[in-house]
N, C-alpha and C positions, 0 to 999 in steps of 0.2 A: 462389606467384605473384599479381599484380598484376590487383585488380581494377579495372576500371572500372562504373564507375551510368549504367545511358541515360535519366541528365540531360542537355534539350538543353541546351548551353552558350552563348555567343554569339555566330553565325555559322552554326551549325549549324541542320539541317532538325530538326522538331521529329517527334519519333518516335510510335511510336502508343499509346504512354501517354499520350504528354502531349496530345495532338490528343482523348483520352477524359478527360483531367483538362476543358481546358476544355468539351469539351461537357454534363461532369455540372453542371460550377460552373454553364453558362450552361441546366440544367433543371433547377439547384436553386434558381433564382430567387424571388423575389413571387409570379413568376405561373406560375411551375413545374411542372409536373405532377408531380415527385421527393419526393413529400411520403407521412408515412405518419402513422397514429393511432397517438399516444402510450397511450392511455386505451384502445384497444384491445388493445396488445402487454402494458403493465401493468406490471411489475416495477422501480413507483417510477419511471417515466420520468412529461414531462410532460401533464398529460392536457389536449391539444392539437396539431394536424397539425404534426410534425417536420418538417422537410427532411431529404436522407436526407447532407449535409452535415453539418448540426449533430449527425445520426443517427452519425456517423461521427465528430465530437470526442468525443462522450461514449461512443463504443467501446472508443474508441483509450485509457480510461483503466483502468490495471493493476487496479482492484478488481470490474471486472465478469467475472462468470465466465460458463461454456459455457454453463448456463439460457437466460440474457439472452440473449446472442447467438443460441442458439435463436433464441427466439424472434421475435429482429427477420431469420434470414438467411432464415426458413420461407416466408414470407406472400413474403417479397423475390424466392425463386426461383419461385415459384408462379405471380407476376404473369410475369414474368420468359421462362419456358417456355409462360404466355396467351396474352401481348402482345406480346411480342419485345424492340422495338428498344429502346423507352425505356428498361423495365426490368433489358436486357441492361447496358446504359450505365450506369443504377444501383448494379446491384451490381456491375461492373468497379469505381466509382466507389468503392462503400466500402470493397472490399478493396485500396484501387490504390497504398497505405502496405504492405502487405503483398508486390504483387507487383512494384515495384518494387525492394525490398532482394532479392525470387527471382530478377527478371532482373540485379542487378550481379552478384552471385554467380554468374551463367551465366555472363558477359561477360568471354570472355578478351581484346581490344584492343579500342582505338575504333571500330574499324570493325563490331565485330559488334552495335552498339548498338541501332539498327534491325533487325534483322534478330531480333536476341533480344527487344526490346518485341513485334517481332510477334506470333514463335511463345508467348510469353506472353498474350495479350492471346487468340490464338484456342486455348488449353488450357485457358483459365479459363471461356469461351465453352461448350467440349465440356464442361468440368466442369459447369456450372451443369445442361445439359440431361440432365447422367446420373450425378450424386449420389444418394446413398440417403435421404430424405426422412423415412426412422423409421429411421434412426442416426443419433444424439448426434452435435456437439459438428461442426457440418454446416462452421463456417469450416473448421477440423480439413481434414476428408474431401477440401474443395474446393482448397486449397493442396498437399496431400498429393498428389493428381489431377495438379493442373497440372503441379508441377515433375516427377513425373514422367511426363510428357507431353513436357515436355518433355526430359528428359533422354533418350528414346528417337530422337529430332529429334534432337539432337546430338553422338551416340557417338561422334565424331571430336574432339568436344575435349578429354575421358580419352584419349587414343589416345595410344600415342608416337609417334614422329614417323621414319616408312621411313629404313631407312640407308643411302644412295646405294652402288652397286655397285663406284666402284670406289675406296670405304674398306672395302671387305669385308675386303681382305688383314690392315689395321691391325685390325680388330676379334676378327678371329680367331687372332692373332697367339698364338700358347707361350706360357709365362711362361719367367722367365730355369730353365733346368737342365732343365725336360718334356720338351724336345723329344730327352731322351737315358734320360727312363726315367724321372729324378729327382726327387724330393720336391725345393721347392728348401730345405730342411731339410737334407736328407739329402748334399748337393755336400763337404761337411768331411769324411765318412764316410770311412775309410782304409779300403784292399781287406785281407779278410778278416775285418774288422769285425763281428760279430753282435749286438753289442746294437742292441735297439731303437733308435728313433728318439726315445724319452722319458727312456729310460736315458741315449742319451750328453748329452742338454740337461741332464741334471739332471749328469753328469758336469762338463761343461763350466763347469759353474757355481762344482761343488767348488775348479775349478780347478788337478782336480793329478790320480793315479789315482784310479779307480774304488775304491771301496772295500771291502776285502776281506768287511768282515762279511756288505755284502751281499753280494757276488759269490763266494762259497769257491772253491777249485777243484775243477773237473770231478772231479775223483777222491778219492776220502778212505777212508781205514781206521780200521777199530775194533777193538781184543780181545775175544773175549767167554772169558769159562776155565766149562769149564763138567766135570764131574764122569761121565768113561768109565766105571767099578768103582771098585772100592774099593782107594782107595791111588794111582789115576792119575787124573791134572790131561791135555787135552787143549786146547791154544790152537789157535782156531779164527780167520779172517780172514777179517771180511765185508764185501766194498765195495758201499758206498751213497754215491747222492751229497750227502748229509747232511755237516753241520760235523758233525770230532769231537767225541764224547761226552764230561764227566768222567768225572775219573780214578774216579770213585767207581764210577762204571758199567761201567766197563773191571775190574774188579776185582767184581764183583760172581758170586756164585754162582752157577747157574742149577738147576733143580731135578735131579730124574732124567728122563730122556729114555726 
C-alpha cells in the first residue's frame, strides 16, 4: 500500500508538523531561547551554548549512542514540563525527523496528511508529559508512546473494508461441486468406488488400474499343514486379508497342538 509523506507541497496548506518546524527554527535563532549548555551535558559536546537546531544535527549522527541522547532529552523534558509551550516546541523540533517518518507510515491517502500530522504532534506532546524519566532510552520511549497512541486513534486505517449487502451472494456462493456435498477432487469418483481421495489421485497419476501389490484382493487364502496325530496330516484353510504367503511358509509343519 503506498505511503504519503505529510510534507507540504506547492499550493497545499501547511500541516502542524510544518508549523512546528517553522516555529522551531525561529526559536533557535541568534536571540532565540532554545539553547542548552553543552558543557553541562558533557559527552564531548561543545562547551558552549548550543541551539537545539544544531543539537538536532549532532544527534542525527549514527555514532551517537543512547547515553548521549538520554543526557540531552532528560533536561529538555524537564524544561518542557516546567515551562510549557516554548520547550514543548523544542522537543517537537528535536524529534521532528522521526515524527515525519512516523506520520508518513501512518498516512494512507494524501488527504490524511494534515490529520495524521496533527495526531502525531498531539500524541508526542502527551508522551513528553508522561514518559518515565527514570528509565533509559528516552527517545525510544517517546517514539513508541507516540506510535501506539496514533494507532489507537486510527483503528479504521488497518481494518478491512466492509462488504456491501448486495454483494453478499457473490461472497457466499459455494465452490463448484460443494452444493452437492462433494469436494472438487471427488467429482470424478465413479459410483461404488470406495478408494480414498489421495489413493484415487495417485492411481490417476499412474494412468492405469490400481496396483495389485498395493491393493491386494479383499479375500485371500493360504494353506497350512498341521499334524493331528501319528501318521495323519490335516490341511486347514485360514481366511485372511493379507497377501498370499510364500510356498515355504505354506509347507511349514506346525508343532504338536
